[in-house]
C-alpha positions, 0 to 999 in steps of 0.5 A: 500500500502506498503511503498517504501524501504529506503536505506541508502548510507554511503560513504565518496566519493561523486561520489560513493554516487551519483552513488549509489543514481541513482542506488537505485532510478532506482530500485524504492527505496528511498535513504538517503545519508550520507558522514560518519558513524557519519552523519548516527548515527546522523540521528534521523529517522534511524528506517525508514531505510530498508537497509544500503549500507556502505563503509568499509574505511572512515575518522572517524568511519569505516563501521565495527565500524558503524556495531559494534555501530548498533549491540550494539543498538539492537533496529533496525538493517537493513541489511548492505551491505558492499562495499570496495576496500580493500578486505582483508579476516580479514575485510570481516570476521569481517563484516560477523561475525558482521552480514553483509548481503553481502560484495562486492568489488569496483568497485561494480558490479551494477547487483550484488548489485541490487540482494543483495539489493532485497534479503536483503529487502525480508530477 
């Protein structure tokens, strides 16, 4: 039997983390919640992560900076789906150039997000 996909949710907004946690669970996936990029990087078990949902603007490291760090550590790079309320083209381009799987605006369309997740996990 294949393992349940594990989705990392990295967002400084607790209500968004909880809403995404409910969504991910309702899809039958396991989720891990992180309130910052630093929390995510401190997790010693990151190889279990199959996809990352990440906010762009957070205190400390931004989602783009997290992506840069992960790209530099070439061992395990799960697909990253960015979510942001700041939809400027430069940020979107930086995320996509860094290998982002998708770049979604907030409020996130849950149907679109689920489709992105499913595609990212079968990628």
